C-alpha positions in Angstrom: 172.0 -148.7 176.1 173.5 -151.8 174.2 176.9 -153.3 175.8 179.2 -155.2 172.6 181.8 -157.3 173.9 184.4 -159.5 171.4 183.4 -163.1 172.4 187.6 -163.2 172.1 187.2 -166.8 172.7 185.3 -168.0 169.8 188.0 -166.6 167.1 190.6 -169.1 168.6 188.0 -172.1 167.3 188.0 -173.0 171.0 185.2 -175.9 171.7 182.3 -176.8 174.5 181.7 -180.5 175.2 179.0 -181.2 172.9 181.5 -179.7 169.7 179.9 -176.6 169.9 182.3 -172.9 169.5 182.5 -171.9 173.3 182.9 -168.0 173.5 183.4 -166.1 177.2 180.7 -163.8 178.6 180.0 -162.4 181.4 179.7 -164.6 184.3 180.8 -167.4 182.2 180.6 -169.1 179.3 178.5 -169.7 176.0 178.7 -173.0 173.9 176.8 -172.1 170.6 176.8 -175.7 168.8 174.0 -176.8 165.2 172.3 -180.2 166.3 171.3 -182.0 162.9 171.0 -185.6 163.7 168.0 -186.8 161.9 166.5 -183.5 162.3 166.8 -180.2 160.4 169.5 -178.2 161.8 169.0 -175.6 164.8 171.0 -173.6 167.0 171.7 -175.3 170.7 172.6 -173.0 173.6 174.5 -174.4 176.7 175.6 -172.3 179.2 178.4 -172.6 181.5 180.0 -170.6 185.1 183.7 -169.0 185.2 184.5 -172.6 186.3 182.8 -174.1 182.7 180.3 -176.1 185.2 176.6 -176.5 183.6 174.2 -174.0 184.9 170.7 -173.1 183.7 170.3 -170.4 180.7 169.9 -166.9 182.3 166.9 -165.2 182.6 165.8 -162.7 180.1 165.9 -162.5 176.4 168.1 -164.6 174.1 168.7 -164.0 170.9 170.9 -164.7 167.4 171.7 -163.1 164.2 173.3 -164.3 161.3 174.6 -162.5 158.6 175.6 -164.3 155.7 178.4 -163.2 152.9 175.3 -161.9 150.8 174.3 -159.9 153.4 171.1 -161.7 154.4 170.3 -161.5 158.1 168.0 -163.9 159.9 167.1 -163.5 163.7 166.8 -167.0 165.9 164.3 -167.0 169.5 164.8 -169.9 171.7 162.8 -172.2 173.6 164.2 -174.3 176.7 165.3 -177.8 175.4 167.0 -180.4 177.9 169.6 -178.6 179.6 170.1 -176.0 176.8 168.2 -173.7 174.5 166.7 -174.6 171.3 165.8 -172.3 168.2 162.5 -172.2 167.4 163.5 -171.7 163.3 166.1 -174.5 161.2 169.3 -172.9 159.7 169.3 -172.9 156.4 172.4 -174.3 154.4 175.3 -173.3 153.9 175.9 -172.8 157.8 178.5 -169.9 156.6 177.8 -166.4 158.5 178.8 -164.4 161.4 177.1 -164.8 165.3 176.1 -162.2 166.8 174.5 -163.4 170.4 172.6 -160.9 172.3 171.7 -161.7 176.1 169.7 -159.5 178.0 167.6 -156.7 177.4 167.2 -153.0 177.6 170.5 -152.0 179.3 171.5 -154.9 180.3 171.7 -156.4 176.9 175.2 -157.5 176.0 176.5 -158.6 172.6 178.9 -161.2 171.6 180.0 -162.5 168.3 181.9 -165.4 166.4 182.0 -166.9 163.4 180.9 -170.1 161.6 182.3 -171.6 158.1 181.1 -174.8 156.8 184.6 -176.2 157.8 185.7 -174.8 160.6 182.1 -174.6 162.4 181.2 -177.6 164.6 178.1 -179.8 164.6 176.5 -182.1 167.5 176.6 -185.5 166.7 175.2 -185.7 163.1 178.7 -184.9 161.4 180.9 -186.9 164.2 181.4 -183.9 166.7 178.9 -185.2 169.7 179.8 -184.6 173.3 183.0 -186.9 173.0 184.6 -183.9 170.7 187.5 -181.2 171.2 189.4 -183.1 173.8 190.1 -181.0 177.0 186.4 -179.1 177.1 184.5 -181.3 178.1 186.0 -181.9 181.4 186.3 -179.0 182.9 186.1 -180.0 186.2 188.9 -182.1 186.0 191.3 -179.4 185.6 193.0 -179.1 189.2 196.2 -177.5 190.1 199.2 -179.8 189.2 203.3 -178.9 189.7 205.0 -180.0 186.5 202.3 -180.7 184.4 201.0 -178.0 181.8 197.5 -178.2 180.8 197.2 -178.2 176.3 195.4 -175.4 176.3 197.9 -173.5 178.0 200.8 -174.6 176.3 199.6 -174.5 172.9 197.8 -171.0 173.0 199.7 -167.8 173.1 198.2 -165.5 175.6 198.0 -168.5 177.5 202.0 -168.9 177.8 202.0 -165.0 178.2 199.7 -165.3 181.3 201.6 -168.3 182.9 204.9 -166.3 182.3 204.0 -162.7 183.6 202.0 -164.9 186.5 205.7 -166.7 187.3 207.1 -163.0 187.5 204.4 -161.8 190.1 204.8 -165.0 192.4 208.8 -165.0 191.9 208.9 -161.3 193.3 206.6 -162.0 195.8 208.4 -165.1 197.4 212.1 -162.8 197.0 210.2 -160.5 199.4 209.6 -163.2 201.6 212.9 -164.3 201.7 214.1 -161.5 202.5 212.0 -160.7 205.7 212.6 -164.8 206.7 215.9 -163.6 206.6 215.7 -160.8 209.1 212.8 -162.6 211.5 213.2 -165.7 211.6 209.6 -166.7 210.7 209.4 -170.0 209.9 205.9 -169.7 209.1 207.0 -167.4 207.0 209.8 -169.7 205.5 206.9 -172.4 204.4 204.4 -170.2 202.6 207.7 -168.7 200.8 208.4 -172.0 200.0 204.6 -172.2 198.8 205.2 -169.6 196.7 208.5 -170.5 194.4 206.8 -173.6 194.1 203.8 -172.2 192.5 206.1 -170.0 190.5 207.8 -173.4 189.5 205.6 -174.8 187.7 206.5 -172.6 184.4 209.7 -174.5 184.5 208.4 -177.5 182.5 207.1 -175.1 180.0 210.2 -173.2 179.4 211.9 -176.2 178.8 209.7 -177.6 176.9 209.5 -174.5 174.6 213.1 -175.5 173.8 212.8 -178.7 173.2 210.2 -178.5 171.0 211.7 -176.2 168.5 213.9 -179.4 167.9 212.7 -181.8 165.1 212.7 -185.4 165.9 215.9 -187.3 164.8 217.2 -191.1 164.0 217.6 -191.9 167.6 214.9 -189.8 169.2 212.0 -190.7 166.8 209.2 -189.8 168.5 210.9 -185.9 169.1 211.4 -184.7 172.7 208.0 -184.1 174.3 208.9 -186.2 177.2 211.5 -183.6 178.6 208.5 -182.0 179.8 206.9 -184.6 181.7 210.8 -185.0 182.9 210.9 -181.2 183.9 207.4 -181.7 185.5 209.1 -184.3 188.1 211.7 -182.3 188.4 209.5 -179.5 189.8 207.7 -182.3 191.6 210.7 -183.4 193.9 212.3 -180.1 194.4 208.9 -178.9 196.3 208.5 -181.9 198.0 212.0 -181.8 199.3 211.4 -178.4 200.2 208.5 -179.0 202.2 210.2 -181.4 204.4 213.1 -179.0 205.1 210.1 -176.5 205.8 208.5 -179.6 207.9 211.4 -180.2 209.7 212.7 -176.2 210.2 208.7 -176.2 212.0 209.1 -179.0 214.3 212.4 -177.9 215.1 211.1 -174.3 216.1 208.6 -176.6 217.9 211.1 -178.6 220.2 213.6 -175.6 220.4 212.2 -172.7 220.8 213.8 -169.5 218.8 212.9 -166.3 219.5 210.7 -164.5 216.2 211.5 -160.9 215.8 210.4 -157.8 213.3 206.5 -158.5 213.6 205.7 -155.7 211.4 207.6 -156.9 208.8 206.6 -160.3 209.0 203.2 -159.0 208.7 203.9 -157.0 205.6 204.9 -159.9 204.0 202.1 -162.2 204.9 199.8 -159.4 203.3 202.4 -158.7 200.2 201.9 -162.9 199.8 198.0 -162.5 199.8 198.4 -159.4 197.8 200.5 -161.3 195.3 198.5 -164.3 194.8 195.0 -162.5 194.7 196.8 -160.5 191.3 197.6 -163.6 190.0 194.1 -165.0 190.1 192.2 -162.1 189.1 194.6 -162.1 186.1 194.7 -165.7 185.4 191.2 -166.3 185.7 190.5 -163.0 183.3 192.7 -164.4 181.0 191.2 -168.2 181.0 188.1 -166.9 180.3 189.6 -164.7 177.0 191.1 -168.1 176.0 188.7 -170.7 177.6 191.1 -172.2 179.6 189.4 -174.2 182.2 192.9 -174.9 183.3 194.2 -171.6 183.5 191.0 -170.5 185.4 191.2 -173.6 188.1 195.0 -172.2 188.3 193.4 -168.7 189.4 191.6 -170.1 192.2 193.7 -172.0 193.4 195.8 -168.6 193.4 193.0 -167.2 195.1 192.8 -170.1 197.8 197.2 -169.9 198.2 196.2 -165.8 199.5 194.1 -166.9 201.9 196.9 -170.0 203.3 199.4 -166.5 203.2 196.9 -164.8 205.8 198.2 -168.1 208.2 201.4 -166.6 209.0 199.7 -163.2 209.8 198.2 -165.0 212.3 200.9 -166.8 213.3 202.6 -163.0 214.1 199.7 -161.9 215.8 200.0 -164.8 218.0 203.4 -164.3 219.0 202.8 -160.8 219.4 200.2 -161.7 221.9 202.8 -164.1 224.3 201.9 -167.6 222.0 205.4 -167.7 220.4 204.5 -171.3 219.5 201.8 -169.8 216.9 204.6 -169.4 214.2 205.2 -172.9 213.8 202.2 -174.0 214.2 201.0 -171.9 211.2 204.4 -173.1 209.4 203.3 -176.5 210.0 199.9 -175.9 208.7 201.1 -174.6 205.3 203.6 -177.6 205.5 200.2 -179.6 205.0 198.7 -177.9 202.7 201.7 -177.7 200.5 202.4 -181.4 200.8 198.4 -182.1 199.7 199.0 -180.6 196.6 202.4 -181.6 195.8 201.0 -185.3 196.2 198.2 -184.8 193.7 200.9 -183.5 191.6 202.9 -186.2 192.2 200.1 -188.8 190.8 199.5 -187.0 187.8 203.2 -186.5 186.9 204.3 -190.7 187.7 200.7 -191.4 185.3 202.1 -189.3 182.6 204.9 -190.7 183.0 204.1 -194.2 182.8 201.8 -193.4 179.8 198.4 -193.2 181.3 195.9 -191.2 179.9 192.7 -189.8 180.9 189.8 -192.6 180.6 187.5 -190.0 178.4 190.2 -189.4 176.0 190.0 -193.7 175.6 186.4 -193.2 175.1 186.4 -190.3 172.9 188.5 -191.8 170.1 186.3 -194.8 170.3 183.5 -192.5 169.7 185.0 -190.3 166.8 186.4 -193.4 164.9 183.2 -195.3 165.4 180.7 -192.6 163.3 183.6 -192.1 160.4 181.5 -194.2 157.8 182.9 -197.4 156.3 183.9 -197.7 159.9 182.2 -201.3 160.8 183.9 -201.4 164.1 186.6 -200.5 166.9 188.7 -203.3 168.5 191.8 -201.5 170.1 192.7 -198.0 171.2 196.2 -196.9 173.0 197.2 -193.6 173.6 199.8 -191.5 175.6 200.9 -188.1 176.4 204.3 -187.1 174.8 204.4 -183.7 177.0 201.5 -181.7 175.6 201.2 -183.5 172.8 199.0 -187.4 172.2 199.8 -190.0 170.3 197.1 -192.7 169.4 197.0 -196.0 167.8 193.5 -197.2 166.8 192.6 -200.5 165.4 189.8 -200.7 162.9 187.6 -202.7 160.9 186.0 -202.5 157.6 184.0 -204.6 155.4 186.2 -207.9 154.5 184.9 -207.1 150.4 186.5 -203.4 150.2 189.9 -203.0 148.3 192.9 -201.7 149.9 192.5 -197.9 148.2 189.1 -198.0 149.8 189.8 -199.0 153.4 192.7 -197.2 153.0 190.6 -193.8 152.3 188.6 -195.1 155.7 191.8 -195.2 157.8 192.9 -191.6 156.7 189.0 -190.2 157.1 189.5 -191.7 160.6 193.0 -189.7 161.2 191.8 -186.5 159.7 188.1 -186.7 162.2 190.7 -187.7 165.1 193.2 -184.3 164.5 190.0 -182.5 164.0 188.5 -183.2 167.6 191.7 -183.7 169.4 193.2 -180.8 169.3 196.3 -181.6 170.9 196.6 -184.8 168.6 200.2 -185.3 167.2 199.9 -188.2 165.6 197.7 -191.3 165.1 198.3 -194.7 163.5 195.0 -196.6 162.3 195.7 -200.2 161.9 192.8 -201.6 158.9 191.5 -205.0 160.0 188.3 -207.0 158.2 185.4 -207.1 159.9 185.9 -210.9 159.7 188.9 -211.2 161.1 188.9 -208.3 163.5 191.5 -207.6 166.9 195.3 -207.8 168.3 194.2 -211.3 169.3 194.2 -212.5 165.7 197.1 -211.3 164.7 199.1 -213.8 166.8 200.1 -217.0 165.5 199.6 -220.0 167.5 202.4 -222.7 168.0 204.4 -223.3 164.8 207.5 -224.7 163.5 210.1 -222.9 161.0 213.7 -222.9 160.0 214.7 -225.8 162.3 213.6 -223.9 165.2 211.8 -225.0 168.1 207.6 -225.0 168.2 206.9 -221.5 169.3 204.5 -218.7 169.1 204.0 -215.3 168.2 
């Protein structure tokens, strides 16, 4: 029997760290790229686990069949390369075909489909699609759980937005149930877990705020648009969660110093289990959708929710301790959960403040440099500046070209640099490309030394 799966991630043009098409398969992802740097084109296959960490190729048969618009079919087998599988035969031009990827054999054989076109498919390095290509997919391991920051792969994907919305509903309902039990039982451990779940649900707030402001066009006063509102909303979320965690810590310490009876232990246990199940449901949901859209961030959020579910069971441990005559078990469990919240918040604060101070991931700068340098006619890249405005990226790049070029020719090279940046960096909203002659390149060459004019004192710029 042959199992056929859609490979949904491929149709939304999700790309992997080598610039190839990334598709979701059973147990992880496969990146299909075309390699043709100084050699005839061949398929390269890279394999990743559910968290988009590189893994070895699976055992068993691997095969690709291409179907061209004229009906011609071609089958490709593979041999082991250095960290990838390489097709044993070359790919004829043009590269416009449907791809059927077969993994496994006999009853375990599964099929996945995607489409390559001359305009849309990605090559490795030979066409400027090297390992730096397609920001947001080449550093999956860097995605953690950050309150108040919405990853672009989620923000720009309708299914990702849908996943965030329903995750918010599930966690919010879970927290409300826990709140009711907190008021009934006086459990400080359950109070801290409730705050944690409210905090996770609150990550949808900057998304909603940014979504509203994204509809507004730039104005004469706000010429860059309103992307910074997302950063401000993220800061508000982080500050709110921090204040709530501080309140929870204070209550737990007060309960240690001035013990109070905890009642309705059965309700506390039930609320703890509900917290666990609510987080586990969100985890399964986020991981499944993350695989479908190829979002490492959403998958990472799913695993974080799974960890939060186990944290909720700390409330159960506290209730059991109270039941067996250890009343301090409840506030101690509350402190443990509070420490976990503060650990997450600390990471979130660093990320949010970095964004607000125009900080970017260093690998993004490396990507811009590598992409610009590969454009024909570019002799050097002297400066790169970039910053996030909400979930969108803006860049400024200084390139140098041959000093003998006419203005029109240099302008065409600048246009191609911007085109390649837009093509590779999915979340780039705009780029300013400054062109210098190779003999006089760099910002330092733009500065004016000491001089005087218009009866002014000697000055420099």
